[in-house]
C-alpha positions as CSV (number, residue, x, y, z in Angstrom):
1,M,-54.1,-4.5,54.3
2,S,-56.1,-3.8,51.1
3,T,-57.7,-6.6,49.1
4,T,-55.2,-6.0,46.2
5,S,-52.2,-6.2,48.5
6,T,-53.6,-9.3,50.2
7,A,-54.1,-11.0,46.8
8,F,-50.6,-10.1,45.8
9,A,-49.1,-11.4,49.0
10,D,-51.1,-14.7,48.7
11,S,-50.0,-15.1,45.1
12,A,-46.4,-14.6,46.1
13,T,-46.7,-17.3,48.7
14,M,-48.2,-19.7,46.2
15,L,-45.4,-18.8,43.8
16,R,-42.8,-19.8,46.5
17,R,-44.7,-23.0,47.0
18,N,-44.4,-23.9,43.3
19,L,-40.7,-22.9,43.2
20,V,-40.1,-25.2,46.2
21,H,-41.9,-28.0,44.4
22,A,-39.7,-27.4,41.3
23,K,-36.6,-27.5,43.4
24,R,-37.6,-30.7,45.2
25,Y,-38.6,-32.5,42.0
26,P,-36.2,-31.2,39.4
27,N,-36.8,-33.9,36.8
28,M,-39.9,-32.2,35.4
29,S,-38.3,-28.8,35.3
30,V,-35.2,-30.1,33.5
31,A,-37.3,-32.0,31.0
32,V,-39.4,-28.9,30.3
33,I,-36.3,-26.7,29.9
34,V,-34.1,-29.2,28.0
35,M,-36.5,-31.1,25.7
36,P,-37.3,-28.2,23.4
37,S,-33.6,-27.6,22.9
38,V,-33.1,-31.2,22.1
39,L,-35.8,-30.8,19.4
40,L,-33.8,-27.8,18.1
41,L,-30.7,-29.9,17.7
42,V,-32.7,-32.6,16.0
43,F,-34.2,-30.3,13.4
44,R,-30.9,-28.5,12.9
45,F,-28.6,-31.6,12.4
46,V,-31.0,-34.3,11.3
47,F,-33.4,-32.5,9.0
48,G,-31.5,-29.2,8.5
49,G,-29.9,-30.3,5.2
50,A,-33.2,-31.3,3.6
51,L,-35.0,-28.2,4.9
52,E,-32.3,-25.7,3.8
53,K,-34.3,-24.6,0.8
54,S,-37.1,-23.3,2.9
55,S,-34.8,-20.9,4.8
56,G,-33.1,-19.5,1.7
57,G,-29.7,-20.6,3.0
58,H,-28.7,-20.6,6.7
59,Y,-31.4,-22.8,8.2
60,I,-30.5,-22.2,11.9
61,D,-31.2,-18.5,11.4
62,Y,-34.7,-19.4,10.2
63,L,-35.3,-22.2,12.6
64,A,-34.2,-20.7,16.0
65,P,-36.8,-17.9,16.3
66,G,-39.6,-20.4,15.6
67,M,-38.3,-23.1,17.9
68,L,-38.2,-20.6,20.9
69,L,-42.0,-20.9,20.9
70,M,-41.7,-24.6,21.6
71,V,-40.8,-23.8,25.2
72,P,-44.0,-22.1,26.3
73,A,-46.1,-24.6,24.2
74,Y,-44.3,-27.6,25.7
75,L,-44.7,-26.1,29.2
76,T,-48.5,-26.1,29.0
77,A,-48.7,-29.8,29.7
78,S,-46.6,-29.4,32.9
79,V,-48.9,-26.6,34.1
80,A,-52.1,-28.6,33.4
81,V,-50.7,-31.6,35.2
82,S,-49.7,-29.6,38.3
83,I,-53.1,-27.9,38.5
84,C,-55.0,-31.1,38.0
85,T,-52.8,-32.8,40.7
86,D,-53.6,-30.1,43.2
87,S,-57.3,-30.1,42.4
88,T,-57.8,-33.9,42.6
89,K,-55.7,-34.6,45.7
90,G,-57.4,-32.4,48.2
91,I,-55.0,-29.4,48.2
92,V,-57.7,-27.0,47.0
93,D,-60.0,-28.1,49.9
94,R,-57.2,-27.5,52.3
95,F,-56.6,-24.0,50.9
96,R,-60.3,-23.3,51.2
97,T,-60.0,-23.5,55.0
98,M,-57.3,-20.8,55.0
99,G,-57.8,-17.1,54.9
100,I,-56.2,-16.6,51.5
101,T,-57.3,-15.3,48.1
102,Q,-58.7,-18.4,46.5
103,S,-57.4,-17.6,43.0
104,A,-53.9,-17.1,44.3
105,M,-53.2,-20.8,43.8
106,L,-53.8,-20.4,40.1
107,T,-51.7,-17.2,39.8
108,G,-48.8,-19.0,41.6
109,H,-48.8,-21.8,39.1
110,V,-49.0,-19.3,36.1
111,I,-46.1,-17.1,37.4
112,G,-44.0,-20.1,38.4
113,A,-44.4,-21.6,34.9
114,L,-43.6,-18.3,33.3
115,L,-40.3,-18.2,35.2
116,Q,-39.5,-21.7,34.0
117,A,-40.4,-20.8,30.4
118,M,-38.1,-17.8,30.4
119,L,-35.3,-20.0,31.8
120,G,-35.9,-22.5,29.0
121,I,-36.0,-19.7,26.4
122,V,-32.6,-18.4,27.6
123,F,-31.2,-21.9,27.6
124,M,-32.4,-22.6,24.0
125,S,-31.1,-19.2,22.8
126,L,-27.6,-20.1,24.2
127,V,-27.7,-23.5,22.5
128,A,-28.8,-21.9,19.2
129,L,-25.9,-19.4,19.4
130,L,-23.5,-22.2,20.1
131,I,-24.6,-24.1,16.9
132,G,-24.4,-21.1,14.6
133,W,-27.4,-18.9,15.1
134,R,-26.5,-15.3,14.4
135,P,-29.3,-12.8,15.1
136,D,-28.7,-9.2,14.3
137,A,-31.1,-7.6,16.8
138,N,-30.2,-4.7,19.0
139,V,-30.9,-4.5,22.7
140,I,-34.4,-3.0,22.3
141,E,-35.3,-5.7,19.8
142,W,-34.1,-8.5,22.1
143,I,-36.1,-7.0,24.9
144,A,-39.2,-6.8,22.7
145,A,-38.8,-10.4,21.5
146,F,-38.4,-11.8,25.0
147,G,-41.3,-9.7,26.2
148,L,-43.5,-11.2,23.5
149,L,-42.3,-14.7,24.4
150,A,-43.1,-14.0,28.0
151,F,-46.6,-12.7,27.0
152,V,-47.2,-15.9,24.9
153,S,-46.2,-18.1,27.9
154,F,-48.4,-16.1,30.3
155,A,-51.4,-16.5,28.0
156,L,-50.9,-20.2,27.3
157,N,-50.4,-20.9,31.0
158,W,-53.9,-19.5,31.8
159,V,-55.4,-21.8,29.1
160,A,-53.4,-24.7,30.6
161,V,-54.8,-23.9,34.0
162,A,-58.3,-24.1,32.8
163,V,-57.6,-27.4,31.0
164,G,-56.0,-28.8,34.2
165,L,-59.1,-27.8,36.3
166,L,-61.4,-29.5,33.8
167,S,-59.4,-32.8,33.6
168,P,-60.4,-35.7,35.7
169,N,-56.8,-36.9,36.2
170,P,-53.2,-35.7,35.4
171,E,-52.8,-38.1,32.4
172,G,-55.9,-36.6,30.8
173,A,-54.6,-33.1,31.5
174,S,-51.4,-33.8,29.7
175,N,-53.1,-35.3,26.7
176,M,-55.6,-32.5,26.3
177,L,-52.8,-30.0,25.7
178,F,-51.3,-32.0,22.8
179,P,-52.9,-29.8,20.1
180,I,-51.2,-26.7,21.5
181,I,-47.9,-28.5,21.7
182,M,-48.3,-29.4,18.0
183,L,-49.2,-25.9,16.8
184,P,-45.6,-24.6,16.5
185,F,-44.9,-27.4,14.1
186,L,-47.9,-26.6,12.0
187,G,-46.9,-22.9,11.4
188,S,-44.0,-21.0,9.9
189,G,-41.6,-22.0,12.7
190,L,-39.9,-24.9,10.8
191,V,-40.6,-24.1,7.1
192,G,-42.2,-21.4,5.1
193,T,-45.9,-21.8,4.8
194,E,-45.7,-21.4,1.0
195,T,-44.1,-24.8,0.8
196,M,-47.2,-26.5,2.4
197,P,-50.3,-28.0,0.6
198,V,-53.2,-25.6,0.2
199,G,-55.3,-26.7,3.1
200,L,-52.5,-26.9,5.6
201,R,-51.1,-23.6,4.3
202,Q,-54.4,-21.9,5.1
203,F,-54.5,-23.4,8.6
204,A,-50.9,-22.4,9.2
205,E,-51.4,-18.8,8.1
206,F,-54.4,-18.3,10.4
207,Q,-53.4,-20.1,13.6
208,P,-51.8,-18.0,16.4
209,F,-48.3,-19.3,16.3
210,T,-47.5,-18.1,12.8
211,P,-47.9,-14.4,13.3
212,I,-46.1,-14.7,16.7
213,T,-43.3,-16.6,15.0
214,E,-43.0,-14.0,12.2
215,T,-42.9,-11.2,14.8
216,I,-40.1,-12.8,16.8
217,R,-38.2,-13.7,13.6
218,G,-38.6,-10.1,12.5
219,L,-37.4,-8.7,15.8
220,L,-34.4,-11.0,16.0
221,M,-33.4,-11.5,12.3
222,G,-34.6,-8.2,10.7
223,T,-37.2,-9.8,8.4
224,E,-40.5,-8.0,7.6
225,I,-43.1,-8.0,10.4
226,G,-45.9,-6.0,8.8
227,A,-49.3,-6.6,10.4
228,D,-48.0,-9.8,12.2
229,G,-47.0,-7.8,15.2
230,I,-50.5,-6.5,15.9
231,I,-52.0,-9.9,15.1
232,A,-49.6,-11.6,17.5
233,L,-50.4,-9.2,20.3
234,A,-54.1,-9.6,19.7
235,W,-53.8,-13.4,19.9
236,C,-51.9,-13.1,23.2
237,V,-54.4,-10.7,24.7
238,G,-57.3,-12.9,23.6
239,L,-55.8,-16.1,24.9
240,A,-54.8,-14.5,28.2
241,V,-58.2,-13.0,28.9
242,A,-60.1,-16.1,27.8
243,G,-57.8,-18.4,29.8
244,Y,-58.0,-16.2,32.9
245,L,-61.8,-15.8,32.9
246,W,-62.3,-19.5,32.0
247,S,-60.0,-20.9,34.7
248,N,-61.4,-18.6,37.4
249,S,-64.9,-19.5,36.5
250,I,-64.2,-23.2,36.7
251,F,-62.2,-22.7,40.0
252,G,-65.0,-20.5,41.5
253,K,-67.6,-23.2,40.8
254,R,-65.4,-25.9,42.2
255,I,-64.7,-24.2,45.5
256,R,-68.4,-23.3,45.9
């Protein structure tokens, strides 16, 4: 068996391990999937009336595309905690004694979290449709939007893996990802950036979640995308590559 096929088989095994853990301990999975949808309901029904002016009318149509990004952002804490738990409780040392591709453990966590993220995104989409969201995307645009969301989740998961490996304990791992969880709130997901104070507006316009949000909103709602699509893909590629190299560097030093 080639090195590539061995690594693929080992990653698939680690993916099954993570899915079994998710099945045995469903509370974390349910929280990750359901909590972002609860936030969607809060912003729609508690703050929606006050924020209607930012959307130009039907706030749920403005809100839903941005809130979909809450799922991969919120999931990063779970990924970091899982990785940190494995690395601090001797699981990594146990895997070192086996004839497996060492980085397969990391890949298993990333792909497992990606599947959870897509389940959460589908769940939130259904909730949004039930409360009045009416996207006008065709099949190709839906596929493109979900593909971008999957790419975002994949990239953020690798960053979360690196943070989890660096953290001394699971609590620290969860807290270190708080800035990423907050970024969707500090972009164009909830309100237009033109309504923000100057300093915050500049930050919102140049942070990664704003072009990603505008691209998803454009695909699903037909708004102008412009250069945001290229910028969103560039952010995803950059975060994925940086997270992958960073996490594997940390993991390689640890197992040595």
